C-alpha positions as a Markdown table, in Angstrom:
| # | Residue | x | y | z |
|---|---|---|---|---|
| 1 | Unk | 71.0 | 170.4 | 7.3 |
| 2 | Unk | 72.6 | 171.1 | 3.6 |
| 3 | Unk | 76.1 | 171.4 | 3.7 |
| 4 | Unk | 78.8 | 173.3 | 1.6 |
| 5 | Unk | 82.1 | 171.7 | 1.2 |
| 6 | Unk | 83.2 | 171.9 | -2.3 |
| 7 | Unk | 86.3 | 174.5 | -3.1 |
| 8 | Unk | 84.8 | 177.6 | -5.3 |
| 9 | Unk | 86.4 | 180.3 | -7.2 |
| 10 | Unk | 88.0 | 181.3 | -10.4 |
| 11 | Unk | 90.2 | 179.3 | -12.8 |
| 12 | Unk | 90.2 | 175.6 | -12.5 |
| 13 | Unk | 89.3 | 175.0 | -9.1 |
| 14 | Unk | 89.0 | 171.5 | -9.5 |
| 15 | Unk | 92.4 | 170.2 | -10.2 |
| 16 | Unk | 92.0 | 166.4 | -9.2 |
| 17 | Unk | 88.9 | 164.0 | -10.0 |
| 18 | Unk | 86.8 | 164.0 | -6.9 |
| 19 | Unk | 85.0 | 160.7 | -6.0 |
| 20 | Unk | 81.9 | 161.5 | -3.9 |
| 21 | Unk | 80.2 | 158.9 | -2.1 |
| 22 | Unk | 76.8 | 159.9 | -0.8 |
| 23 | Unk | 76.0 | 157.2 | 2.5 |
| 24 | Unk | 72.6 | 157.0 | 4.0 |
| 25 | Unk | 73.3 | 156.8 | 7.9 |
| 26 | Unk | 71.9 | 158.2 | 11.1 |
| 27 | Unk | 74.7 | 160.1 | 11.8 |
| 28 | Unk | 76.4 | 162.8 | 9.9 |
| 29 | Unk | 80.2 | 163.0 | 9.2 |
| 30 | Unk | 82.9 | 162.4 | 6.2 |
| 31 | Unk | 85.9 | 160.8 | 5.6 |
| 32 | Unk | 88.9 | 160.3 | 3.0 |
| 33 | Unk | 90.4 | 157.3 | 1.9 |
| 34 | Unk | 94.1 | 159.2 | 2.3 |
| 35 | Unk | 93.1 | 159.8 | 5.8 |
| 36 | Unk | 90.8 | 157.3 | 7.3 |
| 37 | Unk | 91.1 | 157.1 | 10.4 |
| 38 | Unk | 90.1 | 160.9 | 10.7 |
| 39 | Unk | 86.5 | 162.0 | 10.9 |
| 40 | Unk | 85.4 | 165.1 | 9.6 |
| 41 | Unk | 82.7 | 167.0 | 11.4 |
| 42 | Unk | 83.7 | 170.1 | 10.4 |
| 43 | Unk | 82.5 | 170.6 | 6.7 |
| 44 | Unk | 85.1 | 173.9 | 6.0 |
| 45 | Unk | 87.7 | 171.2 | 7.3 |
| 46 | Unk | 87.1 | 168.6 | 4.2 |
| 47 | Unk | 87.1 | 171.8 | 2.1 |
| 48 | Unk | 90.6 | 172.7 | 3.5 |
| 49 | Unk | 91.5 | 169.1 | 3.2 |
| 50 | Unk | 90.6 | 168.7 | -0.6 |
| 51 | Unk | 92.7 | 171.9 | -1.4 |
| 52 | Unk | 95.6 | 171.1 | 0.6 |
| 53 | Unk | 95.3 | 166.9 | -0.6 |
| 54 | Unk | 95.0 | 168.7 | -4.2 |
| 55 | Unk | 98.1 | 170.9 | -4.1 |
| 56 | Unk | 99.9 | 167.7 | -2.3 |
| 57 | Unk | 99.5 | 165.9 | -5.5 |
| 58 | Unk | 99.7 | 169.0 | -8.3 |
| 59 | Unk | 101.5 | 171.4 | -6.6 |
| 60 | Unk | 99.9 | 174.9 | -6.0 |
| 61 | Unk | 100.4 | 176.9 | -9.4 |
| 62 | Unk | 97.6 | 175.1 | -11.1 |
| 63 | Unk | 98.7 | 171.8 | -12.2 |
| 64 | Unk | 96.8 | 168.9 | -12.8 |
| 65 | Unk | 96.5 | 165.1 | -11.9 |
| 66 | Unk | 94.0 | 162.3 | -12.7 |
| 67 | Unk | 95.0 | 160.5 | -9.2 |
| 68 | Unk | 91.5 | 160.6 | -7.6 |
| 69 | Unk | 90.6 | 162.2 | -4.3 |
| 70 | Unk | 88.1 | 159.7 | -2.6 |
| 71 | Unk | 85.7 | 161.1 | -0.1 |
| 72 | Unk | 83.0 | 159.5 | 2.0 |
| 73 | Unk | 79.8 | 162.0 | 3.5 |
| 74 | Unk | 77.6 | 159.7 | 5.5 |
| 75 | Unk | 74.6 | 161.6 | 6.9 |
| 76 | Unk | 70.6 | 161.1 | 7.1 |
| 77 | Unk | 70.0 | 163.5 | 4.7 |
| 78 | Unk | 71.2 | 162.2 | 1.5 |
| 79 | Unk | 70.5 | 159.5 | -0.5 |
| 80 | Unk | 73.3 | 157.0 | -1.7 |
| 81 | Unk | 74.8 | 158.4 | -4.7 |
| 82 | Unk | 78.4 | 158.3 | -6.4 |
| 83 | Unk | 79.4 | 161.5 | -7.8 |
| 84 | Unk | 82.9 | 162.0 | -9.2 |
| 85 | Unk | 83.3 | 165.8 | -9.7 |
| 86 | Unk | 86.1 | 166.1 | -12.9 |
| 87 | Unk | 87.9 | 169.7 | -14.1 |
| 88 | Unk | 85.7 | 171.8 | -16.4 |
| 89 | Unk | 87.5 | 171.9 | -19.5 |
| 90 | Unk | 90.4 | 174.9 | -20.3 |
| 91 | Unk | 91.2 | 176.3 | -23.6 |
| 92 | Unk | 94.2 | 178.6 | -22.0 |
| 93 | Unk | 97.0 | 177.5 | -19.8 |
| 94 | Unk | 97.8 | 179.5 | -16.5 |
| 95 | Unk | 100.5 | 179.0 | -13.8 |
| 96 | Unk | 102.3 | 175.9 | -14.2 |
| 97 | Unk | 99.6 | 174.4 | -16.9 |
| 98 | Unk | 101.0 | 172.6 | -19.8 |
| 99 | Unk | 100.4 | 174.1 | -23.1 |
| 100 | Unk | 98.3 | 170.7 | -23.5 |
| 101 | Unk | 96.3 | 171.2 | -20.7 |
| 102 | Unk | 92.8 | 171.3 | -22.6 |
| 103 | Unk | 93.6 | 168.0 | -23.8 |
| 104 | Unk | 95.0 | 166.4 | -20.3 |
| 105 | Unk | 91.7 | 167.3 | -19.0 |
| 106 | Unk | 89.6 | 165.6 | -22.1 |
| 107 | Unk | 91.9 | 162.6 | -21.7 |
| 108 | Unk | 91.0 | 162.5 | -17.8 |
| 109 | Unk | 87.4 | 163.3 | -18.1 |
| 110 | Unk | 86.9 | 160.5 | -21.2 |
| 111 | Unk | 88.8 | 157.8 | -19.1 |
| 112 | Unk | 85.6 | 158.1 | -16.3 |
| 113 | Unk | 82.7 | 158.9 | -18.7 |
| 114 | Unk | 83.7 | 156.2 | -21.3 |
| 115 | Unk | 82.5 | 153.2 | -18.6 |
| 116 | Unk | 79.3 | 152.1 | -20.1 |
| 117 | Unk | 78.6 | 151.4 | -15.9 |
| 118 | Unk | 78.1 | 155.3 | -15.7 |
| 119 | Unk | 76.1 | 158.2 | -15.9 |
| 120 | Unk | 77.1 | 161.2 | -17.8 |
| 121 | Unk | 76.1 | 164.7 | -16.3 |
| 122 | Unk | 76.3 | 167.0 | -19.1 |
| 123 | Unk | 76.6 | 170.9 | -17.0 |
| 124 | Unk | 76.1 | 173.8 | -19.7 |
| 125 | Unk | 76.2 | 177.4 | -18.8 |
| 126 | Unk | 72.2 | 178.1 | -20.0 |
| 127 | Unk | 73.9 | 182.0 | -21.5 |
| 128 | Unk | 76.2 | 179.7 | -24.0 |
| 129 | Unk | 74.9 | 177.8 | -27.3 |
| 130 | Unk | 74.5 | 174.5 | -26.2 |
| 131 | Unk | 75.4 | 173.4 | -29.7 |
| 132 | Unk | 78.9 | 174.6 | -28.9 |
| 133 | Unk | 78.7 | 172.7 | -25.6 |
| 134 | Unk | 82.0 | 170.8 | -24.8 |
| 135 | Unk | 79.9 | 168.9 | -22.1 |
| 136 | Unk | 77.6 | 167.5 | -24.8 |
| 137 | Unk | 80.0 | 167.1 | -27.5 |
| 138 | Unk | 82.1 | 164.5 | -25.2 |
| 139 | Unk | 79.2 | 163.1 | -23.7 |
| 140 | Unk | 78.1 | 162.3 | -27.4 |
| 141 | Unk | 81.7 | 160.8 | -28.3 |
| 142 | Unk | 81.4 | 157.8 | -25.6 |
| 143 | Unk | 77.6 | 157.7 | -25.8 |
| 144 | Unk | 76.0 | 158.6 | -29.3 |
| 145 | Unk | 72.7 | 157.4 | -28.4 |
| 146 | Unk | 72.4 | 159.3 | -25.5 |
| 147 | Unk | 71.6 | 156.7 | -23.5 |
| 148 | Unk | 73.7 | 157.5 | -20.3 |
| 149 | Unk | 73.6 | 161.1 | -20.5 |
| 150 | Unk | 71.6 | 163.8 | -18.0 |
| 151 | Unk | 71.7 | 167.2 | -19.1 |
| 152 | Unk | 71.6 | 169.7 | -16.9 |
| 153 | Unk | 70.8 | 173.8 | -17.9 |
| 154 | Unk | 72.8 | 176.4 | -14.9 |
| 155 | Unk | 73.0 | 179.9 | -14.8 |
| 156 | Unk | 69.4 | 180.2 | -16.1 |
| 157 | Unk | 69.1 | 183.2 | -13.8 |
| 158 | Unk | 71.7 | 184.8 | -16.3 |
| 159 | Unk | 70.1 | 185.2 | -19.3 |
| 160 | Unk | 69.8 | 188.2 | -21.2 |
| 161 | Unk | 66.0 | 189.9 | -20.7 |
| 162 | Unk | 63.6 | 188.3 | -23.4 |
| 163 | Unk | 65.3 | 185.4 | -23.8 |
| 164 | Unk | 65.2 | 181.8 | -22.1 |
| 165 | Unk | 66.2 | 178.4 | -22.5 |
| 166 | Unk | 62.3 | 176.8 | -22.7 |
| 167 | Unk | 63.0 | 174.7 | -25.6 |
| 168 | Unk | 66.0 | 173.6 | -24.0 |
| 169 | Unk | 64.7 | 172.3 | -21.1 |
| 170 | Unk | 61.4 | 170.6 | -22.9 |
| 171 | Unk | 63.7 | 168.6 | -25.1 |
| 172 | Unk | 63.2 | 170.1 | -28.4 |
| 173 | Unk | 66.2 | 171.8 | -29.0 |
| 174 | Unk | 69.2 | 169.3 | -28.7 |
| 175 | Unk | 67.0 | 165.9 | -27.7 |
| 176 | Unk | 68.3 | 164.0 | -25.2 |
| 177 | Unk | 67.1 | 160.4 | -23.9 |
| 178 | Unk | 67.1 | 161.4 | -20.2 |
| 179 | Unk | 66.1 | 165.0 | -20.7 |
| 180 | Unk | 67.3 | 168.1 | -19.2 |
| 181 | Unk | 67.2 | 169.8 | -15.7 |
| 182 | Unk | 68.0 | 173.6 | -15.1 |
| 183 | Unk | 69.0 | 174.6 | -11.7 |
| 184 | Unk | 69.7 | 177.8 | -10.2 |
| 185 | Unk | 73.3 | 177.8 | -8.0 |
| 186 | Unk | 74.6 | 180.4 | -6.0 |
| 187 | Unk | 76.5 | 182.9 | -7.3 |
| 188 | Unk | 79.9 | 184.1 | -6.6 |
| 189 | Unk | 78.4 | 186.9 | -4.8 |
| 190 | Unk | 76.1 | 185.0 | -2.5 |
| 191 | Unk | 79.3 | 182.6 | -1.2 |
| 192 | Unk | 81.1 | 185.2 | -0.1 |
| 193 | Unk | 78.5 | 187.2 | 1.3 |
| 194 | Unk | 77.7 | 183.5 | 3.2 |
| 195 | Unk | 74.4 | 182.5 | 1.7 |
| 196 | Unk | 72.9 | 179.3 | 3.2 |
| 197 | Unk | 72.1 | 176.7 | 0.9 |
| 198 | Unk | 68.9 | 176.4 | 2.2 |
| 199 | Unk | 68.2 | 179.4 | 1.0 |
| 200 | Unk | 69.1 | 179.4 | -2.2 |
| 201 | Unk | 67.2 | 176.3 | -2.5 |
| 202 | Unk | 63.8 | 178.7 | -1.5 |
| 203 | Unk | 65.2 | 181.0 | -4.0 |
| 204 | Unk | 65.5 | 178.6 | -6.6 |
| 205 | Unk | 62.3 | 177.5 | -6.5 |
| 206 | Unk | 60.7 | 180.8 | -6.3 |
| 207 | Unk | 62.9 | 181.5 | -9.5 |
| 208 | Unk | 61.1 | 178.7 | -11.4 |
| 209 | Unk | 57.8 | 179.0 | -10.0 |
| 210 | Unk | 57.5 | 182.5 | -10.7 |
| 211 | Unk | 59.0 | 182.5 | -14.5 |
| 212 | Unk | 56.5 | 182.9 | -16.8 |
| 213 | Unk | 59.0 | 180.0 | -19.4 |
| 214 | Unk | 59.5 | 178.2 | -16.6 |
| 215 | Unk | 56.1 | 178.0 | -14.0 |
| 216 | Unk | 54.5 | 175.1 | -15.8 |
| 217 | Unk | 57.6 | 172.5 | -15.2 |
| 218 | Unk | 58.6 | 174.0 | -12.0 |
| 219 | Unk | 58.4 | 170.6 | -10.9 |
| 220 | Unk | 60.5 | 168.7 | -12.8 |
| 221 | Unk | 63.2 | 171.8 | -12.5 |
| 222 | Unk | 65.6 | 172.8 | -9.5 |
| 223 | Unk | 68.5 | 171.0 | -7.6 |
| 224 | Unk | 66.3 | 168.5 | -5.4 |
| 225 | Unk | 64.3 | 167.0 | -8.5 |
| 226 | Unk | 67.8 | 166.7 | -9.9 |
| 227 | Unk | 68.8 | 164.6 | -6.7 |
| 228 | Unk | 65.9 | 162.5 | -7.1 |
| 229 | Unk | 66.2 | 162.1 | -10.1 |
| 230 | Unk | 70.0 | 161.1 | -10.2 |
| 231 | Unk | 68.8 | 158.4 | -7.8 |
| 232 | Unk | 66.1 | 157.6 | -9.6 |
| 233 | Unk | 68.0 | 156.9 | -12.7 |
| 234 | Unk | 71.0 | 155.3 | -11.1 |
| 235 | Unk | 69.3 | 152.5 | -9.8 |
| 236 | Unk | 67.7 | 151.6 | -12.9 |
| 237 | Unk | 71.0 | 151.9 | -14.7 |
| 238 | Unk | 72.6 | 149.7 | -12.1 |
| 239 | Unk | 69.4 | 147.3 | -12.3 |
| 240 | Unk | 69.8 | 147.3 | -16.1 |
| 241 | Unk | 73.7 | 147.0 | -16.0 |
| 242 | Unk | 73.9 | 144.4 | -12.8 |
| 243 | Unk | 73.3 | 141.2 | -15.4 |
| 244 | Unk | 76.0 | 142.2 | -17.6 |
| 245 | Unk | 78.8 | 142.9 | -14.8 |
| 246 | Unk | 77.5 | 140.0 | -12.6 |
| 247 | Unk | 78.2 | 137.6 | -16.0 |
| 248 | Unk | 81.7 | 139.6 | -16.3 |
| 249 | Unk | 82.2 | 138.7 | -12.8 |
| 250 | Unk | 81.8 | 135.2 | -13.5 |
| 251 | Unk | 84.1 | 134.8 | -16.1 |
| 252 | Unk | 87.1 | 136.7 | -14.4 |
| 253 | Unk | 86.5 | 134.7 | -11.5 |
| 254 | Unk | 86.8 | 131.5 | -13.6 |
| 255 | Unk | 89.6 | 132.4 | -15.0 |
| 256 | Unk | 91.7 | 133.6 | -11.9 |
| 257 | Unk | 90.3 | 130.3 | -10.0 |
| 258 | Unk | 92.4 | 128.1 | -13.4 |
| 259 | Unk | 95.3 | 130.5 | -12.6 |
| 260 | Unk | 95.1 | 130.1 | -9.0 |
| 261 | Unk | 94.9 | 125.6 | -9.8 |
| 262 | Unk | 98.2 | 126.3 | -11.8 |
| 263 | Unk | 99.9 | 128.1 | -8.9 |
| 264 | Unk | 98.8 | 126.1 | -6.0 |
| 265 | Unk | 101.0 | 123.4 | -6.4 |
| 266 | Unk | 104.4 | 126.0 | -6.6 |
| 267 | Unk | 107.0 | 126.3 | -4.2 |
| 268 | Unk | 108.4 | 129.7 | -3.8 |
| 269 | Unk | 111.9 | 128.8 | -4.8 |
| 270 | Unk | 110.3 | 126.4 | -7.9 |
| 271 | Unk | 112.1 | 127.7 | -11.1 |
| 272 | Unk | 108.6 | 126.9 | -13.0 |
| 273 | Unk | 107.5 | 130.6 | -11.5 |
| 274 | Unk | 110.3 | 132.5 | -12.4 |
| 275 | Unk | 110.8 | 130.8 | -15.6 |
| 276 | Unk | 107.4 | 132.0 | -16.2 |
| 277 | Unk | 108.0 | 135.4 | -14.6 |
| 278 | Unk | 110.9 | 136.1 | -17.0 |
| 279 | Unk | 109.3 | 135.2 | -20.0 |
| 280 | Unk | 106.7 | 137.2 | -19.4 |
| 281 | Unk | 108.9 | 139.9 | -19.0 |
| 282 | Unk | 110.8 | 139.3 | -21.9 |
| 283 | Unk | 107.6 | 139.2 | -23.7 |
| 284 | Unk | 106.4 | 142.4 | -22.4 |
| 285 | Unk | 109.7 | 144.1 | -24.0 |
| 286 | Unk | 109.1 | 142.4 | -27.2 |
| 287 | Unk | 105.7 | 144.4 | -27.0 |
| 288 | Unk | 106.9 | 147.6 | -26.1 |
| 289 | Unk | 109.5 | 147.9 | -28.4 |
| 290 | Unk | 107.2 | 146.7 | -31.5 |
| 291 | Unk | 104.4 | 149.4 | -30.3 |
| 292 | Unk | 107.5 | 152.2 | -30.1 |
| 293 | Unk | 108.8 | 151.1 | -33.5 |
| 294 | Unk | 104.9 | 150.7 | -35.0 |
| 295 | Unk | 103.4 | 153.2 | -33.1 |
| 296 | Unk | 99.9 | 153.5 | -30.9 |
| 297 | Unk | 102.4 | 152.7 | -27.5 |
| 298 | Unk | 100.6 | 153.1 | -24.0 |
| 299 | Unk | 102.6 | 155.9 | -23.0 |
| 300 | Unk | 102.9 | 158.5 | -25.6 |
| 301 | Unk | 106.1 | 161.1 | -25.8 |
| 302 | Unk | 104.8 | 164.5 | -26.0 |
| 303 | Unk | 108.0 | 166.2 | -25.2 |
| 304 | Unk | 110.1 | 165.1 | -28.4 |
| 305 | Unk | 110.1 | 162.4 | -31.3 |
| 306 | Unk | 111.0 | 158.8 | -30.5 |
| 307 | Unk | 111.1 | 155.3 | -32.2 |
| 308 | Unk | 109.4 | 154.9 | -35.7 |
| 309 | Unk | 108.2 | 158.4 | -35.8 |
| 310 | Unk | 111.8 | 159.5 | -35.5 |
| 311 | Unk | 113.0 | 156.8 | -37.4 |
| 312 | Unk | 110.2 | 158.1 | -40.0 |
| 313 | Unk | 111.9 | 161.6 | -39.9 |
| 314 | Unk | 115.6 | 160.0 | -40.6 |
| 315 | Unk | 114.1 | 158.7 | -43.9 |
| 316 | Unk | 111.6 | 161.5 | -45.2 |
| 317 | Unk | 113.6 | 164.9 | -43.8 |
| 318 | Unk | 117.4 | 163.7 | -42.7 |
| 319 | Unk | 118.1 | 161.8 | -45.5 |
| 320 | Unk | 117.1 | 163.9 | -48.4 |
| 321 | Unk | 118.7 | 167.2 | -46.9 |
| 322 | Unk | 121.9 | 165.1 | -46.6 |
| 323 | Unk | 121.1 | 164.1 | -50.2 |
| 324 | Unk | 120.6 | 167.9 | -50.9 |
| 325 | Unk | 123.9 | 169.0 | -49.8 |
| 326 | Unk | 126.0 | 166.8 | -52.3 |
| 327 | Unk | 128.1 | 169.2 | -54.1 |
| 328 | Unk | 128.0 | 168.3 | -58.2 |
| 329 | Unk | 129.2 | 170.8 | -61.1 |
| 330 | Unk | 128.2 | 170.3 | -64.6 |
| 331 | Unk | 131.3 | 171.8 | -66.2 |
| 332 | Unk | 133.3 | 168.9 | -64.3 |
| 333 | Unk | 131.3 | 166.1 | -65.3 |
| 334 | Unk | 131.2 | 167.1 | -68.8 |
| 335 | Unk | 135.0 | 167.1 | -68.6 |
| 336 | Unk | 135.1 | 163.8 | -67.0 |
| 337 | Unk | 132.5 | 162.0 | -69.7 |
| 338 | Unk | 134.6 | 163.4 | -72.6 |
| 339 | Unk | 138.3 | 162.8 | -71.0 |
| 340 | Unk | 136.3 | 159.0 | -69.9 |
| 341 | Unk | 135.2 | 159.0 | -73.7 |
| 342 | Unk | 138.6 | 159.6 | -75.2 |
| 343 | Unk | 140.7 | 157.1 | -72.8 |
| 344 | Unk | 138.3 | 154.2 | -73.6 |
| 345 | Unk | 138.5 | 155.0 | -77.4 |
| 346 | Unk | 142.5 | 155.7 | -77.6 |
| 347 | Unk | 144.1 | 155.9 | -80.9 |
| 348 | Unk | 141.2 | 154.7 | -82.4 |
| 349 | Unk | 139.2 | 158.0 | -81.6 |
| 350 | Unk | 140.0 | 159.6 | -85.2 |
| 351 | Unk | 139.3 | 156.8 | -87.7 |
| 352 | Unk | 136.2 | 155.8 | -85.8 |
| 353 | Unk | 134.8 | 159.1 | -85.7 |
| 354 | Unk | 135.0 | 159.3 | -89.4 |
| 355 | Unk | 133.8 | 156.2 | -90.5 |
| 356 | Unk | 131.1 | 155.2 | -87.9 |
| 357 | Unk | 130.1 | 158.7 | -86.3 |
| 358 | Unk | 130.4 | 156.5 | -82.5 |
| 359 | Unk | 131.0 | 160.1 | -80.8 |
| 360 | Unk | 127.3 | 160.1 | -80.3 |
| 361 | Unk | 126.9 | 157.5 | -78.0 |
| 362 | Unk | 128.9 | 157.0 | -74.6 |
| 363 | Unk | 130.9 | 153.8 | -74.4 |
| 364 | Unk | 129.9 | 151.2 | -71.6 |
| 365 | Unk | 133.3 | 151.4 | -70.1 |
| 366 | Unk | 133.2 | 154.9 | -70.1 |
| 367 | Unk | 129.2 | 155.4 | -68.7 |
| 368 | Unk | 130.3 | 152.7 | -65.7 |
| 369 | Unk | 133.1 | 154.5 | -64.9 |
| 370 | Unk | 131.0 | 157.9 | -64.2 |
| 371 | Unk | 127.8 | 156.2 | -62.6 |
| 372 | Unk | 130.3 | 154.7 | -60.3 |
| 373 | Unk | 132.1 | 158.3 | -59.5 |
| 374 | Unk | 128.6 | 159.7 | -58.8 |
| 375 | Unk | 127.1 | 156.8 | -57.4 |
| 376 | Unk | 129.9 | 156.8 | -54.5 |
| 377 | Unk | 129.0 | 160.3 | -53.0 |
| 378 | Unk | 125.6 | 158.5 | -51.6 |
| 379 | Unk | 127.8 | 156.5 | -49.9 |
| 380 | Unk | 128.2 | 158.7 | -46.9 |
| 381 | Unk | 124.5 | 159.8 | -46.3 |
| 382 | Unk | 123.4 | 156.1 | -47.0 |
| 383 | Unk | 125.8 | 155.2 | -44.3 |
| 384 | Unk | 125.0 | 158.2 | -41.7 |
| 385 | Unk | 121.0 | 157.4 | -42.5 |
| 386 | Unk | 121.9 | 153.7 | -41.0 |
| 387 | Unk | 123.7 | 155.1 | -38.2 |
| 388 | Unk | 121.1 | 157.5 | -37.2 |
| 389 | Unk | 118.7 | 154.5 | -37.2 |
| 390 | Unk | 120.8 | 152.1 | -35.2 |
| 391 | Unk | 121.4 | 155.0 | -32.7 |
| 392 | Unk | 117.3 | 155.4 | -32.5 |
| 393 | Unk | 116.5 | 151.7 | -32.3 |
| 394 | Unk | 119.1 | 151.4 | -29.7 |
| 395 | Unk | 117.9 | 154.1 | -27.5 |
| 396 | Unk | 114.4 | 152.3 | -28.2 |
| 397 | Unk | 115.8 | 149.3 | -26.9 |
| 398 | Unk | 116.9 | 151.3 | -23.7 |
| 399 | Unk | 113.4 | 153.1 | -22.9 |
| 400 | Unk | 111.8 | 149.7 | -23.4 |
| 401 | Unk | 114.1 | 147.7 | -20.8 |
| 402 | Unk | 113.2 | 150.6 | -18.2 |
| 403 | Unk | 110.3 | 148.5 | -17.0 |
| 404 | Unk | 112.9 | 145.9 | -16.3 |
| 405 | Unk | 114.6 | 148.0 | -13.5 |
| 406 | Unk | 114.2 | 145.8 | -10.9 |
| 407 | Unk | 116.4 | 142.9 | -12.2 |
| 408 | Unk | 119.8 | 145.3 | -13.7 |
| 409 | Unk | 121.1 | 141.6 | -14.7 |
| 410 | Unk | 118.1 | 140.6 | -16.9 |
| 411 | Unk | 117.9 | 144.4 | -18.0 |
| 412 | Unk | 121.6 | 144.0 | -18.8 |
| 413 | Unk | 121.6 | 140.7 | -20.7 |
| 414 | Unk | 118.7 | 141.9 | -22.5 |
| 415 | Unk | 120.5 | 145.3 | -23.6 |
| 416 | Unk | 123.5 | 143.3 | -24.4 |
| 417 | Unk | 121.5 | 140.5 | -26.5 |
| 418 | Unk | 119.3 | 142.8 | -28.3 |
| 419 | Unk | 122.2 | 145.5 | -29.3 |
| 420 | Unk | 124.3 | 142.7 | -30.2 |
| 421 | Unk | 121.7 | 141.6 | -32.7 |
| 422 | Unk | 121.5 | 145.1 | -34.2 |
| 423 | Unk | 124.7 | 145.7 | -34.7 |
| 424 | Unk | 125.2 | 142.3 | -36.5 |
| 425 | Unk | 122.2 | 143.7 | -38.9 |
| 426 | Unk | 124.2 | 147.2 | -38.8 |
| 427 | Unk | 127.4 | 145.5 | -41.0 |
| 428 | Unk | 124.8 | 143.3 | -43.4 |
| 429 | Unk | 123.1 | 146.3 | -44.0 |
| 430 | Unk | 126.1 | 148.2 | -44.6 |
| 431 | Unk | 127.9 | 146.0 | -47.0 |
| 432 | Unk | 124.0 | 145.8 | -48.8 |
| 433 | Unk | 124.6 | 149.6 | -49.5 |
């Protein structure tokens, strides 16, 4: 018998990745990793649990989360297969969804499809231009050779009369190494009318056999064929990737064994162990601080500018703005230059002017006096710039020590030492300015 347990509806229904493990077994039941003690035999309950568990983490108002739900289905009617159901790409946020929902979903999908060991099922509706398919675009990003991508074309029954997807399904339009398989799923109306999956599979088979564009390839189309192809291709794929996976695991095992050797003779109260942990935490603080200043941090702030980006803004926006604000009157400046020259010449002005015409040149002392007076005006914006940068560096230190929250004294001491150093450099910087 076929089971129907994935939630369906409008908007984003899959809001957390669902890792679905199909396991061949004599009896039929389902179990979730988050409630392992309970065996589900009613698959309507499975659907309700998926919805409830989604809401537990993401809320009820269309939020999303990358934390997966793990579901195992044991049945005599399945082939051994692990599938990951991911959210569809949405362009417009609804409910409590953030403005960058599209990028969040793309990041989540990339986390899964980037793995060399996984096969990508790129699903595209037939009534949409294949060249604009988000699924195929993303698959191409991580699998440019098309070695791991299988194309699935849905909604073939909804194409405009007189059009068909024959070129796509014959792998002529946008060829994929593993080709395309067409399927016809139940419509929302069929689901609401409780059309059972077996009847839907029979209708799908009939559709391919009776359609003039598809009947010559009916045996290579449909959901049962897709299931067989997935099982077969996944088995081959595992066979191909196992040797490299094995050698990777062996090298990891060796390095772990080496580490275990180091710890074998350690006593729990051994100061060496504590020193090593302390060093690692301090080194991590250094790495985090550098990443926040230089860019490419592990966690990118999407709410405000921070670290290096804010310092960059201080220099390129705030500082020039402060300079532009400086008041400057050309009349006053001309008068000051005139007084400075006259004051330097003293009583000698008239005779020198008659004799040598030195009135054309500003004497060095006058030039220096005027320039110094003007340069002093730059002092305040420059010192303000230093203060803003110092403040951002201290904020960055505090953000980076948040990982040391479990060790309040270490956190306090790290902040004190680094902040003291920053303050020392501040004094020297202001002297230079």
